[in-house]
Structures are given as C-alpha cells and as structure tokens.
N, CA, C and O atoms as CSV, one atom per row, in Angstrom:
chain,resi,resn,atom,element,x,y,z
A,1,MET,N,N,-106.368,3.192,222.921
A,1,MET,CA,C,-106.663,2.227,223.954
A,1,MET,C,C,-105.797,0.991,223.727
A,1,MET,O,O,-105.514,0.607,222.592
A,2,ILE,N,N,-105.387,0.385,224.822
A,2,ILE,CA,C,-104.603,-0.844,224.776
A,2,ILE,C,C,-105.471,-1.965,225.341
A,2,ILE,O,O,-106.019,-1.830,226.435
A,3,ARG,N,N,-105.600,-3.058,224.614
A,3,ARG,CA,C,-106.324,-4.236,225.110
A,3,ARG,C,C,-105.275,-5.276,225.512
A,3,ARG,O,O,-104.479,-5.739,224.696
A,4,HIS,N,N,-105.307,-5.617,226.784
A,4,HIS,CA,C,-104.398,-6.597,227.383
A,4,HIS,C,C,-105.126,-7.937,227.372
A,4,HIS,O,O,-106.210,-8.066,227.942
A,5,ILE,N,N,-104.532,-8.926,226.727
A,5,ILE,CA,C,-105.158,-10.238,226.554
A,5,ILE,C,C,-104.224,-11.291,227.154
A,5,ILE,O,O,-103.045,-11.353,226.806
A,6,VAL,N,N,-104.754,-12.108,228.047
A,6,VAL,CA,C,-103.962,-13.171,228.661
A,6,VAL,C,C,-104.718,-14.485,228.487
A,6,VAL,O,O,-105.872,-14.604,228.899
A,7,LEU,N,N,-104.069,-15.460,227.882
A,7,LEU,CA,C,-104.624,-16.798,227.701
A,7,LEU,C,C,-103.832,-17.767,228.572
A,7,LEU,O,O,-102.610,-17.659,228.678
A,8,THR,N,N,-104.529,-18.710,229.190
A,8,THR,CA,C,-103.882,-19.613,230.137
A,8,THR,C,C,-104.214,-21.070,229.838
A,8,THR,O,O,-105.371,-21.446,229.651
A,9,ARG,N,N,-103.165,-21.866,229.800
A,9,ARG,CA,C,-103.297,-23.325,229.710
A,9,ARG,C,C,-103.045,-23.850,231.121
A,9,ARG,O,O,-101.903,-23.901,231.579
A,10,LEU,N,N,-104.108,-24.235,231.799
A,10,LEU,CA,C,-104.008,-24.634,233.197
A,10,LEU,C,C,-103.579,-26.084,233.345
A,10,LEU,O,O,-103.791,-26.907,232.455
A,11,LYS,N,N,-102.970,-26.381,234.494
A,11,LYS,CA,C,-102.664,-27.761,234.835
A,11,LYS,C,C,-103.979,-28.538,234.892
A,11,LYS,O,O,-105.009,-27.968,235.253
A,12,PRO,N,N,-103.966,-29.816,234.546
A,12,PRO,CA,C,-105.214,-30.587,234.502
A,12,PRO,C,C,-105.966,-30.667,235.830
A,12,PRO,O,O,-107.188,-30.813,235.835
A,13,ASP,N,N,-105.257,-30.575,236.954
A,13,ASP,CA,C,-105.919,-30.730,238.246
A,13,ASP,C,C,-106.374,-29.417,238.886
A,13,ASP,O,O,-106.842,-29.426,240.024
A,14,VAL,N,N,-106.249,-28.304,238.190
A,14,VAL,CA,C,-106.652,-27.006,238.749
A,14,VAL,C,C,-108.180,-26.933,238.835
A,14,VAL,O,O,-108.891,-27.193,237.865
A,15,GLN,N,N,-108.651,-26.576,240.013
A,15,GLN,CA,C,-110.091,-26.433,240.235
A,15,GLN,C,C,-110.560,-25.075,239.715
A,15,GLN,O,O,-109.821,-24.092,239.766
A,16,GLU,N,N,-111.783,-25.030,239.220
A,16,GLU,CA,C,-112.359,-23.780,238.728
A,16,GLU,C,C,-112.370,-22.714,239.823
A,16,GLU,O,O,-112.217,-21.529,239.529
A,17,THR,N,N,-112.548,-23.120,241.078
A,17,THR,CA,C,-112.567,-22.152,242.172
A,17,THR,C,C,-111.219,-21.454,242.332
A,17,THR,O,O,-111.173,-20.285,242.715
A,18,ALA,N,N,-110.130,-22.148,242.046
A,18,ALA,CA,C,-108.795,-21.549,242.157
A,18,ALA,C,C,-108.597,-20.466,241.105
A,18,ALA,O,O,-108.114,-19.378,241.420
A,19,ILE,N,N,-108.961,-20.749,239.871
A,19,ILE,CA,C,-108.800,-19.742,238.820
A,19,ILE,C,C,-109.790,-18.598,239.029
A,19,ILE,O,O,-109.464,-17.444,238.750
A,20,ALA,N,N,-110.985,-18.900,239.512
A,20,ALA,CA,C,-111.970,-17.845,239.792
A,20,ALA,C,C,-111.453,-16.905,240.877
A,20,ALA,O,O,-111.702,-15.701,240.812
A,21,ALA,N,N,-110.744,-17.424,241.864
A,21,ALA,CA,C,-110.194,-16.574,242.922
A,21,ALA,C,C,-109.123,-15.632,242.372
A,21,ALA,O,O,-109.075,-14.461,242.749
A,22,VAL,N,N,-108.270,-16.133,241.491
A,22,VAL,CA,C,-107.260,-15.269,240.865
A,22,VAL,C,C,-107.949,-14.196,240.029
A,22,VAL,O,O,-107.579,-13.024,240.099
A,23,TYR,N,N,-108.942,-14.582,239.244
A,23,TYR,CA,C,-109.658,-13.602,238.422
A,23,TYR,C,C,-110.355,-12.550,239.276
A,23,TYR,O,O,-110.362,-11.373,238.915
A,24,ALA,N,N,-110.942,-12.952,240.402
A,24,ALA,CA,C,-111.596,-11.989,241.292
A,24,ALA,C,C,-110.571,-10.996,241.842
A,24,ALA,O,O,-110.845,-9.800,241.939
A,25,GLY,N,N,-109.406,-11.496,242.194
A,25,GLY,CA,C,-108.351,-10.610,242.673
A,25,GLY,C,C,-107.890,-9.633,241.615
A,25,GLY,O,O,-107.703,-8.450,241.901
A,26,LEU,N,N,-107.704,-10.113,240.393
A,26,LEU,CA,C,-107.293,-9.233,239.301
A,26,LEU,C,C,-108.360,-8.186,239.006
A,26,LEU,O,O,-108.040,-7.030,238.726
A,27,SER,N,N,-109.613,-8.585,239.066
A,27,SER,CA,C,-110.699,-7.634,238.861
A,27,SER,C,C,-110.644,-6.518,239.898
A,27,SER,O,O,-110.863,-5.352,239.570
A,28,ALA,N,N,-110.353,-6.870,241.145
A,28,ALA,CA,C,-110.244,-5.866,242.206
A,28,ALA,C,C,-109.064,-4.928,241.961
A,28,ALA,O,O,-109.169,-3.727,242.212
A,29,VAL,N,N,-107.949,-5.457,241.477
A,29,VAL,CA,C,-106.790,-4.619,241.170
A,29,VAL,C,C,-107.140,-3.641,240.058
A,29,VAL,O,O,-106.819,-2.456,240.145
A,30,VAL,N,N,-107.795,-4.132,239.016
A,30,VAL,CA,C,-108.190,-3.268,237.897
A,30,VAL,C,C,-109.086,-2.131,238.395
A,30,VAL,O,O,-108.938,-0.989,237.959
A,31,ALA,N,N,-110.006,-2.436,239.297
A,31,ALA,CA,C,-110.935,-1.431,239.819
A,31,ALA,C,C,-110.215,-0.311,240.567
A,31,ALA,O,O,-110.760,0.783,240.710
A,32,CYS,N,N,-109.015,-0.569,241.038
A,32,CYS,CA,C,-108.249,0.433,241.796
A,32,CYS,C,C,-107.367,1.309,240.914
A,32,CYS,O,O,-106.755,2.258,241.405
A,33,HIS,N,N,-107.295,1.008,239.634
A,33,HIS,CA,C,-106.386,1.733,238.748
A,33,HIS,C,C,-107.131,2.645,237.783
A,33,HIS,O,O,-107.901,2.168,236.950
A,34,PRO,N,N,-106.909,3.944,237.888
A,34,PRO,CA,C,-107.465,4.845,236.880
A,34,PRO,C,C,-106.893,4.476,235.510
A,34,PRO,O,O,-105.714,4.144,235.394
A,35,GLY,N,N,-107.708,4.533,234.509
A,35,GLY,CA,C,-107.246,4.199,233.167
A,35,GLY,C,C,-107.333,2.728,232.834
A,35,GLY,O,O,-106.962,2.322,231.733
A,36,ALA,N,N,-107.822,1.908,233.777
A,36,ALA,CA,C,-108.012,0.475,233.536
A,36,ALA,C,C,-109.486,0.164,233.709
A,36,ALA,O,O,-110.127,0.669,234.630
A,37,ARG,N,N,-110.033,-0.676,232.817
A,37,ARG,CA,C,-111.472,-0.967,232.876
A,37,ARG,C,C,-111.802,-2.222,232.069
A,37,ARG,O,O,-110.951,-2.787,231.381
A,38,ASN,N,N,-113.038,-2.629,232.173
A,38,ASN,CA,C,-113.590,-3.727,231.361
A,38,ASN,C,C,-112.884,-5.055,231.572
A,38,ASN,O,O,-112.618,-5.774,230.608
A,39,PHE,N,N,-112.575,-5.392,232.826
A,39,PHE,CA,C,-112.004,-6.703,233.091
A,39,PHE,C,C,-113.056,-7.757,232.755
A,39,PHE,O,O,-114.197,-7.676,233.209
A,40,CYS,N,N,-112.663,-8.736,231.963
A,40,CYS,CA,C,-113.567,-9.825,231.578
A,40,CYS,C,C,-112.752,-11.118,231.563
A,40,CYS,O,O,-111.709,-11.188,230.913
A,41,ALA,N,N,-113.227,-12.137,232.277
A,41,ALA,CA,C,-112.451,-13.373,232.400
A,41,ALA,C,C,-113.357,-14.586,232.377
A,41,ALA,O,O,-114.545,-14.498,232.686
A,42,GLY,N,N,-112.783,-15.720,232.008
A,42,GLY,CA,C,-113.531,-16.963,232.079
A,42,GLY,C,C,-112.945,-18.061,231.232
A,42,GLY,O,O,-111.840,-17.963,230.698
A,43,ARG,N,N,-113.734,-19.111,231.132
A,43,ARG,CA,C,-113.386,-20.289,230.333
A,43,ARG,C,C,-113.892,-20.071,228.903
A,43,ARG,O,O,-114.948,-19.475,228.689
A,44,SER,N,N,-113.138,-20.553,227.955
A,44,SER,CA,C,-113.551,-20.437,226.558
A,44,SER,C,C,-114.846,-21.218,226.318
A,44,SER,O,O,-115.038,-22.323,226.826
A,45,ALA,N,N,-115.714,-20.608,225.534
A,45,ALA,CA,C,-116.947,-21.260,225.103
A,45,ALA,C,C,-117.008,-21.280,223.573
A,45,ALA,O,O,-118.087,-21.372,222.987
A,46,SER,N,N,-115.857,-21.194,222.947
A,46,SER,CA,C,-115.788,-21.086,221.497
A,46,SER,C,C,-116.314,-22.340,220.799
A,46,SER,O,O,-115.876,-23.449,221.106
A,47,PRO,N,N,-117.243,-22.171,219.870
A,47,PRO,CA,C,-117.706,-23.328,219.101
A,47,PRO,C,C,-116.631,-23.842,218.130
A,47,PRO,O,O,-116.721,-24.970,217.643
A,48,GLU,N,N,-115.618,-23.016,217.851
A,48,GLU,CA,C,-114.542,-23.447,216.951
A,48,GLU,C,C,-113.612,-24.465,217.613
A,48,GLU,O,O,-112.963,-25.249,216.920
A,49,GLN,N,N,-113.542,-24.460,218.928
A,49,GLN,CA,C,-112.708,-25.395,219.698
A,49,GLN,C,C,-111.260,-25.429,219.203
A,49,GLN,O,O,-110.694,-26.496,218.966
A,50,MET,N,N,-110.681,-24.246,219.053
A,50,MET,CA,C,-109.296,-24.144,218.595
A,50,MET,C,C,-108.382,-23.586,219.697
A,50,MET,O,O,-107.374,-22.948,219.395
A,51,GLU,N,N,-108.724,-23.819,220.950
A,51,GLU,CA,C,-107.986,-23.251,222.070
A,51,GLU,C,C,-106.579,-23.823,222.229
A,51,GLU,O,O,-105.700,-23.171,222.792
A,52,ARG,N,N,-106.372,-25.031,221.737
A,52,ARG,CA,C,-105.078,-25.714,221.844
A,52,ARG,C,C,-104.589,-25.759,223.291
A,52,ARG,O,O,-103.403,-25.592,223.576
A,53,GLY,N,N,-105.537,-25.989,224.187
A,53,GLY,CA,C,-105.210,-26.120,225.597
A,53,GLY,C,C,-105.315,-24.834,226.396
A,53,GLY,O,O,-105.328,-24.873,227.626
A,54,TYR,N,N,-105.391,-23.691,225.718
A,54,TYR,CA,C,-105.516,-22.406,226.403
A,54,TYR,C,C,-106.995,-22.123,226.619
A,54,TYR,O,O,-107.599,-21.316,225.913
A,55,GLY,N,N,-107.564,-22.801,227.604
A,55,GLY,CA,C,-109.009,-22.784,227.795
A,55,GLY,C,C,-109.554,-21.685,228.676
A,55,GLY,O,O,-110.772,-21.545,228.790
A,56,HIS,N,N,-108.694,-20.896,229.305
A,56,HIS,CA,C,-109.123,-19.797,230.159
A,56,HIS,C,C,-108.379,-18.533,229.746
A,56,HIS,O,O,-107.289,-18.593,229.177
A,57,GLY,N,N,-108.977,-17.410,230.037
A,57,GLY,CA,C,-108.291,-16.167,229.731
A,57,GLY,C,C,-109.025,-14.964,230.263
A,57,GLY,O,O,-110.127,-15.060,230.803
A,58,PHE,N,N,-108.373,-13.817,230.094
A,58,PHE,CA,C,-109.010,-12.563,230.485
A,58,PHE,C,C,-108.502,-11.422,229.620
A,58,PHE,O,O,-107.447,-11.505,228.991
A,59,THR,N,N,-109.290,-10.356,229.612
A,59,THR,CA,C,-108.915,-9.126,228.919
A,59,THR,C,C,-109.135,-7.949,229.859
A,59,THR,O,O,-109.996,-7.977,230.738
A,60,ILE,N,N,-108.328,-6.914,229.644
A,60,ILE,CA,C,-108.461,-5.645,230.349
A,60,ILE,C,C,-108.187,-4.552,229.330
A,60,ILE,O,O,-107.271,-4.675,228.517
A,61,ASP,N,N,-108.966,-3.496,229.369
A,61,ASP,CA,C,-108.722,-2.340,228.510
A,61,ASP,C,C,-108.041,-1.244,229.322
A,61,ASP,O,O,-108.437,-0.955,230.452
A,62,PHE,N,N,-107.006,-0.633,228.728
A,62,PHE,CA,C,-106.265,0.459,229.353
A,62,PHE,C,C,-106.329,1.678,228.460
A,62,PHE,O,O,-106.319,1.565,227.235
A,63,ASP,N,N,-106.394,2.840,229.077
A,63,ASP,CA,C,-106.442,4.084,228.305
A,63,ASP,C,C,-105.195,4.274,227.453
A,63,ASP,O,O,-105.271,4.759,226.324
A,64,ASP,N,N,-104.043,3.887,228.005
A,64,ASP,CA,C,-102.773,4.096,227.306
A,64,ASP,C,C,-101.714,3.186,227.911
A,64,ASP,O,O,-101.982,2.437,228.850
A,65,TRP,N,N,-100.505,3.262,227.358
A,65,TRP,CA,C,-99.416,2.406,227.823
A,65,TRP,C,C,-99.025,2.729,229.259
A,65,TRP,O,O,-98.616,1.833,229.997
A,66,ALA,N,N,-99.142,3.990,229.670
A,66,ALA,CA,C,-98.805,4.367,231.045
A,66,ALA,C,C,-99.748,3.686,232.040
A,66,ALA,O,O,-99.308,3.241,233.100
A,67,ALA,N,N,-101.028,3.603,231.711
A,67,ALA,CA,C,-101.996,2.932,232.591
A,67,ALA,C,C,-101.690,1.439,232.680
A,67,ALA,O,O,-101.790,0.851,233.756
A,68,LEU,N,N,-101.321,0.827,231.566
A,68,LEU,CA,C,-100.935,-0.587,231.575
A,68,LEU,C,C,-99.682,-0.794,232.416
A,68,LEU,O,O,-99.595,-1.763,233.171
A,69,ASP,N,N,-98.714,0.105,232.293
A,69,ASP,CA,C,-97.484,-0.015,233.066
A,69,ASP,C,C,-97.761,0.113,234.563
A,69,ASP,O,O,-97.187,-0.627,235.362
A,70,ALA,N,N,-98.632,1.043,234.948
A,70,ALA,CA,C,-98.975,1.207,236.363
A,70,ALA,C,C,-99.594,-0.074,236.920
A,70,ALA,O,O,-99.264,-0.496,238.028
A,71,TYR,N,N,-100.485,-0.685,236.157
A,71,TYR,CA,C,-101.098,-1.956,236.551
A,71,TYR,C,C,-100.034,-3.047,236.650
A,71,TYR,O,O,-100.026,-3.822,237.607
A,72,ALA,N,N,-99.146,-3.110,235.674
A,72,ALA,CA,C,-98.116,-4.152,235.642
A,72,ALA,C,C,-97.179,-4.062,236.839
A,72,ALA,O,O,-96.660,-5.081,237.295
A,73,GLN,N,N,-96.957,-2.862,237.349
A,73,GLN,CA,C,-96.053,-2.662,238.481
A,73,GLN,C,C,-96.739,-2.850,239.830
A,73,GLN,O,O,-96.061,-2.906,240.856
A,74,ASP,N,N,-98.052,-2.948,239.852
A,74,ASP,CA,C,-98.798,-3.067,241.102
A,74,ASP,C,C,-98.391,-4.354,241.835
A,74,ASP,O,O,-98.414,-5.429,241.237
A,75,PRO,N,N,-98.019,-4.262,243.121
A,75,PRO,CA,C,-97.587,-5.450,243.860
A,75,PRO,C,C,-98.663,-6.540,243.950
A,75,PRO,O,O,-98.339,-7.726,243.895
A,76,GLU,N,N,-99.922,-6.157,244.086
A,76,GLU,CA,C,-100.998,-7.158,244.148
A,76,GLU,C,C,-101.141,-7.869,242.802
A,76,GLU,O,O,-101.360,-9.080,242.750
A,77,HIS,N,N,-101.015,-7.103,241.710
A,77,HIS,CA,C,-101.047,-7.711,240.372
A,77,HIS,C,C,-99.920,-8.720,240.227
A,77,HIS,O,O,-100.126,-9.819,239.712
A,78,ARG,N,N,-98.738,-8.352,240.676
A,78,ARG,CA,C,-97.587,-9.255,240.576
A,78,ARG,C,C,-97.803,-10.532,241.385
A,78,ARG,O,O,-97.457,-11.623,240.931
A,79,ALA,N,N,-98.375,-10.396,242.580
A,79,ALA,CA,C,-98.643,-11.572,243.417
A,79,ALA,C,C,-99.677,-12.476,242.754
A,79,ALA,O,O,-99.521,-13.697,242.750
A,80,LEU,N,N,-100.725,-11.890,242.197
A,80,LEU,CA,C,-101.747,-12.682,241.512
A,80,LEU,C,C,-101.183,-13.304,240.235
A,80,LEU,O,O,-101.533,-14.430,239.882
A,81,GLY,N,N,-100.324,-12.581,239.557
A,81,GLY,CA,C,-99.660,-13.136,238.377
A,81,GLY,C,C,-98.827,-14.352,238.732
A,81,GLY,O,O,-98.803,-15.328,237.983
A,82,ALA,N,N,-98.141,-14.306,239.869
A,82,ALA,CA,C,-97.355,-15.461,240.320
A,82,ALA,C,C,-98.268,-16.650,240.614
A,82,ALA,O,O,-97.917,-17.795,240.329
A,83,GLN,N,N,-99.443,-16.371,241.185
A,83,GLN,CA,C,-100.404,-17.451,241.419
A,83,GLN,C,C,-100.860,-18.062,240.096
A,83,GLN,O,O,-100.992,-19.280,239.976
A,84,LEU,N,N,-101.099,-17.203,239.110
A,84,LEU,CA,C,-101.536,-17.687,237.798
A,84,LEU,C,C,-100.463,-18.551,237.156
A,84,LEU,O,O,-100.767,-19.595,236.579
A,85,VAL,N,N,-99.214,-18.124,237.252
A,85,VAL,CA,C,-98.100,-18.919,236.711
A,85,VAL,C,C,-98.048,-20.275,237.408
A,85,VAL,O,O,-97.802,-21.290,236.757
A,86,ALA,N,N,-98.275,-20.309,238.719
A,86,ALA,CA,C,-98.255,-21.574,239.462
A,86,ALA,C,C,-99.379,-22.508,239.030
A,86,ALA,O,O,-99.221,-23.728,239.085
A,87,LEU,N,N,-100.501,-21.958,238.605
A,87,LEU,CA,C,-101.628,-22.772,238.144
A,87,LEU,C,C,-101.469,-23.235,236.694
A,87,LEU,O,O,-102.112,-24.192,236.263
A,88,ALA,N,N,-100.609,-22.547,235.956
A,88,ALA,CA,C,-100.452,-22.828,234.529
A,88,ALA,C,C,-99.588,-24.054,234.294
A,88,ALA,O,O,-98.598,-24.289,234.987
A,89,GLN,N,N,-99.987,-24.822,233.303
A,89,GLN,CA,C,-99.182,-25.969,232.890
A,89,GLN,C,C,-97.859,-25.457,232.343
A,89,GLN,O,O,-97.845,-24.598,231.461
A,90,ASP,N,N,-96.754,-25.973,232.852
A,90,ASP,CA,C,-95.412,-25.565,232.424
A,90,ASP,C,C,-95.078,-24.123,232.800
A,90,ASP,O,O,-94.264,-23.483,232.134
A,91,GLY,N,N,-95.703,-23.603,233.868
A,91,GLY,CA,C,-95.362,-22.263,234.350
A,91,GLY,C,C,-95.602,-21.190,233.306
A,91,GLY,O,O,-96.675,-21.130,232.706
A,92,LEU,N,N,-94.607,-20.344,233.088
A,92,LEU,CA,C,-94.761,-19.248,232.124
A,92,LEU,C,C,-95.092,-19.732,230.720
A,92,LEU,O,O,-95.748,-19.023,229.957
A,93,ASP,N,N,-94.644,-20.934,230.375
A,93,ASP,CA,C,-94.954,-21.473,229.047
A,93,ASP,C,C,-96.439,-21.778,228.888
A,93,ASP,O,O,-96.903,-22.019,227.773
A,94,GLY,N,N,-97.185,-21.771,229.983
A,94,GLY,CA,C,-98.628,-21.987,229.930
A,94,GLY,C,C,-99.427,-20.705,229.808
A,94,GLY,O,O,-100.651,-20.718,229.942
A,95,LEU,N,N,-98.737,-19.588,229.552
A,95,LEU,CA,C,-99.408,-18.290,229.394
A,95,LEU,C,C,-99.048,-17.660,228.058
A,95,LEU,O,O,-97.927,-17.799,227.567
A,96,ILE,N,N,-100.012,-16.972,227.486
A,96,ILE,CA,C,-99.788,-16.120,226.321
A,96,ILE,C,C,-100.326,-14.741,226.686
A,96,ILE,O,O,-101.461,-14.615,227.145
A,97,VAL,N,N,-99.509,-13.707,226.480
A,97,VAL,CA,C,-99.928,-12.341,226.775
A,97,VAL,C,C,-99.778,-11.520,225.502
A,97,VAL,O,O,-98.716,-11.497,224.881
A,98,LEU,N,N,-100.855,-10.850,225.129
A,98,LEU,CA,C,-100.852,-9.956,223.975
A,98,LEU,C,C,-101.363,-8.596,224.420
A,98,LEU,O,O,-102.323,-8.510,225.185
A,99,ASP,N,N,-100.730,-7.543,223.947
A,99,ASP,CA,C,-101.196,-6.184,224.179
A,99,ASP,C,C,-101.339,-5.541,222.803
A,99,ASP,O,O,-100.359,-5.359,222.081
A,100,ILE,N,N,-102.575,-5.203,222.457
A,100,ILE,CA,C,-102.792,-4.631,221.126
A,100,ILE,C,C,-103.428,-3.246,221.249
A,100,ILE,O,O,-104.248,-2.995,222.132
A,101,GLU,N,N,-103.032,-2.369,220.353
A,101,GLU,CA,C,-103.641,-1.048,220.301
A,101,GLU,C,C,-104.949,-1.145,219.546
A,101,GLU,O,O,-105.008,-1.675,218.437
A,102,VAL,N,N,-105.990,-0.629,220.158
A,102,VAL,CA,C,-107.325,-0.677,219.577
A,102,VAL,C,C,-107.711,0.740,219.155
A,102,VAL,O,O,-107.792,1.630,220.002
A,103,PRO,N,N,-107.948,0.962,217.873
A,103,PRO,CA,C,-108.354,2.300,217.439
A,103,PRO,C,C,-109.668,2.714,218.087
A,103,PRO,O,O,-110.550,1.888,218.319
A,104,GLN,N,N,-109.778,3.985,218.368
A,104,GLN,CA,C,-111.024,4.486,218.969
A,104,GLN,C,C,-111.720,5.451,218.037
A,104,GLN,O,O,-112.783,5.975,218.372
C-alpha cells in the first residue's frame, strides 16, 4: 500500500471554506478511482505544535503505485491541485508531498 501525504502552508487570508471545498473535491476524485481509499483531510490538532506553518493536510491510501499514478493523471485532480497551489503560501513551496510504502 502507498500512503500519499500532502501538507499545506496556506496563505494567511485563506478561508476555511476555500480549503474545505478543495478537500471535498479531492474526496470525490478519490471515490471515483479503484485502488484509492481512506481520504482524510483537515487542520492539524497536534498538541506538539510543530507544524512550522503547515497547518492543513490530507492523506490517501492507494493499493499500489499504478493506482496513485492513475489518480495523479486525473484531470479533476490536477485542477484541484492547481487550486491548492493557489491557496498555498509561496505556491508550490507551500506544499510538501510524501508517498510512503506501508507494509501490510
């Protein structure tokens, strides 16, 4: 399994409703892709408070790299990704993306 992790440092003036709309769209895209599941998104609630400005994020689990690639190529995913970049402080520099293999 591949766990796709995206952390976002948003511009200070971004409304929660704007990021919630992007997350809702991404959740819908995930629901349309076989091999993609467990979309989970939101604001950090960490008591450690070590976000360093990356206060929002989401995760998606994929069966394999092919399922992740299919999602990555989806036109709706790309459009929502562009919206996320526009909301991020410093554009792409306001995002961190990690894909890790999770033993099953």
